[in-house]
C-alpha positions as a printed Julia matrix, in Angstrom:
185×3 Matrix{Float64}:
   2.66  -41.2   -11.59
   1.41  -40.77   -8.25
   0.91  -44.62   -7.97
   4.56  -45.54   -8.91
   6.75  -42.85   -7.39
   8.85  -43.99   -4.42
   7.94  -40.78   -2.33
   4.53  -40.59   -0.67
   2.17  -38.39   -2.5
  -0.89  -37.22   -0.59
  -3.77  -34.63   -1.11
  -5.88  -33.34    1.85
  -9.21  -31.53    2.07
  -8.27  -28.25    3.99
 -11.88  -28.05    5.34
 -12.26  -31.4     6.94
  -8.6   -32.15    7.13
  -9.22  -35.58    5.7
  -7.32  -37.5     3.18
  -8.55  -37.51   -0.3
  -5.86  -39.58   -1.58
  -2.42  -41.25   -0.36
  -0.18  -42.86   -2.59
   0.76  -46.75   -2.17
   4.18  -45.54   -1.33
   3.01  -44.75    2.36
   2.72  -48.71    2.96
   6.59  -48.98    1.93
   7.98  -46.07    4.0
   5.56  -46.16    7.02
   5.1   -49.99    6.98
   1.04  -49.6     7.36
  -1.69  -49.44    5.08
  -2.69  -46.35    3.29
  -6.28  -47.08    3.38
  -6.43  -46.75    7.1
  -5.66  -43.07    6.47
  -9.14  -42.5     4.55
 -10.8   -43.82    7.84
  -8.67  -42.43   10.33
  -6.83  -39.46    9.13
  -4.83  -38.7    12.3
  -3.48  -42.61   12.39
  -0.06  -41.76   10.7
   0.53  -38.91   13.54
   1.0   -41.92   15.95
   3.89  -43.25   13.81
   5.9   -39.92   14.38
   8.87  -40.44   16.73
   8.43  -39.11   20.22
  10.98  -36.45   19.99
   9.92  -35.1    16.79
   6.1   -34.91   17.81
   6.12  -31.58   19.38
   7.71  -30.06   16.41
   5.5   -31.92   14.0
   2.41  -30.91   15.57
   3.41  -27.07   15.79
   4.46  -27.21   11.83
   1.1   -29.31   11.17
  -1.21  -26.95   12.94
   0.39  -24.31   10.84
  -0.12  -26.09    7.63
  -3.79  -25.72    7.82
  -3.56  -21.95    8.44
  -1.34  -21.33    5.14
  -1.28  -24.74    3.5
   2.45  -24.74    3.52
   4.88  -27.19    5.58
   8.76  -28.19    4.82
   9.87  -30.38    7.69
  12.01  -33.28    8.33
  10.89  -35.8    11.05
  11.4   -39.52   11.95
   8.69  -41.94   11.89
   8.61  -45.54   13.66
   7.97  -48.27   11.41
   5.97  -51.41   12.59
   9.28  -53.31   13.24
  10.54  -50.68   15.16
  12.97  -49.12   13.17
  12.73  -45.34   12.08
  13.03  -43.61    9.1
  13.48  -39.95    8.25
  11.05  -38.06    6.13
  11.09  -34.8     4.46
   7.46  -33.67    4.09
   6.44  -30.67    2.01
   2.95  -29.34    1.44
   1.55  -26.82   -0.62
  -1.99  -25.05   -0.82
  -4.26  -25.4    -3.82
  -6.71  -22.2    -4.0
  -9.91  -21.81   -5.72
 -11.14  -19.24   -8.12
 -12.01  -17.01   -4.96
  -8.51  -17.46   -3.59
  -9.57  -19.64   -0.81
  -7.51  -22.76    0.04
  -9.64  -25.8    -0.42
  -6.89  -28.57   -0.95
  -3.35  -29.09    0.58
  -1.16  -31.19   -1.82
   2.01  -32.61   -0.31
   5.06  -35.19   -0.78
   6.88  -37.25    1.73
  10.27  -37.99    0.83
  12.16  -40.81    2.64
  15.62  -39.04    3.38
  16.84  -41.7     5.48
  20.18  -42.5     3.49
  20.9   -38.91    3.12
  20.77  -38.28    7.01
  22.86  -41.41    7.78
  25.47  -39.89    5.39
  25.34  -36.6     6.97
  25.53  -38.28   10.53
  28.68  -40.28    9.4
  30.16  -37.21    8.05
  29.73  -35.33   11.18
  31.27  -38.39   13.06
  34.0   -38.35   10.93
  34.47  -34.63   11.27
  34.39  -34.91   15.12
  36.85  -37.53   15.16
  39.25  -35.32   12.8
  38.94  -32.57   14.96
  39.67  -34.76   18.03
  43.04  -36.03   16.16
  44.03  -32.66   15.26
  43.59  -31.66   18.86
  45.41  -34.65   20.12
  48.12  -34.16   17.98
  48.55  -30.53   18.88
  48.5   -31.6    22.24
  51.15  -34.28   21.75
  53.13  -31.91   19.66
  53.19  -29.53   22.45
  53.72  -32.05   25.13
  56.8   -33.54   23.21
  58.25  -30.22   23.15
  58.05  -30.07   26.93
  59.66  -33.63   27.29
  62.45  -32.44   24.84
  63.24  -29.52   27.16
  63.13  -31.73   30.44
  65.35  -34.39   28.9
  67.71  -31.63   27.83
  67.79  -30.25   31.4
  68.18  -33.92   32.88
  71.3   -34.83   30.61
  72.73  -31.63   31.39
  72.38  -32.13   35.07
  73.81  -35.66   34.71
  76.68  -34.29   32.97
  77.64  -32.26   35.96
  77.0   -34.84   38.76
  79.25  -38.25   39.13
  77.55  -41.47   38.72
  78.0   -42.27   41.97
  76.2   -39.68   43.43
  72.79  -40.72   44.7
  71.22  -37.83   42.85
  72.36  -39.26   39.63
  70.46  -42.52   40.1
  67.3   -40.25   40.59
  68.1   -38.08   37.42
  68.57  -41.16   35.48
  65.1   -42.53   36.97
  63.51  -39.16   35.55
  65.0   -39.52   32.2
  64.02  -42.86   31.62
  60.36  -41.91   32.68
  60.6   -38.89   30.03
  61.87  -41.09   27.48
  58.76  -43.39   27.99
  56.47  -40.55   28.3
  58.04  -39.37   24.85
  57.41  -42.93   23.35
  53.83  -42.61   24.38
  53.59  -39.18   22.75
  54.92  -40.23   19.42
  52.75  -43.36   19.52
  49.72  -40.61   20.03
  51.12  -38.77   16.96
């Protein structure tokens, strides 16, 4: 089962903190040989994304105290791309109740993370659209009042009055602003 699953199954000796077993899926997910981990158990730590390393190191050091881990972090693959990993670990106790092994599963959750990020981006755009729509609606209400007052002022002034020309320019500018508001809506 461990040889054929997509997730990385691993087993660590709790005392020596060395890998006893790492499934071949490690090579697919990390892009490096799983055999290397038997010789250098900390090699995989160097692949953890710089921004996630401190968070991971805190959680990893706690794992060897109680044997549990539930953490998402990014790894940088050989080609420079990164993948999101959800790593879980559980203690295995001997007859005396002492932890002697830690078993874990590292699942690639990159696609789920990408979907979540896209959903968040769409949600932000939707919120921005609602805000812009609300502002445009309020601005359109103000322009309607301005246009009404300009029409009323023009009604009481003769067309040969120089102020009439200025009111007409203000009305034309307000109509252009109203058109822009409708485009925004």
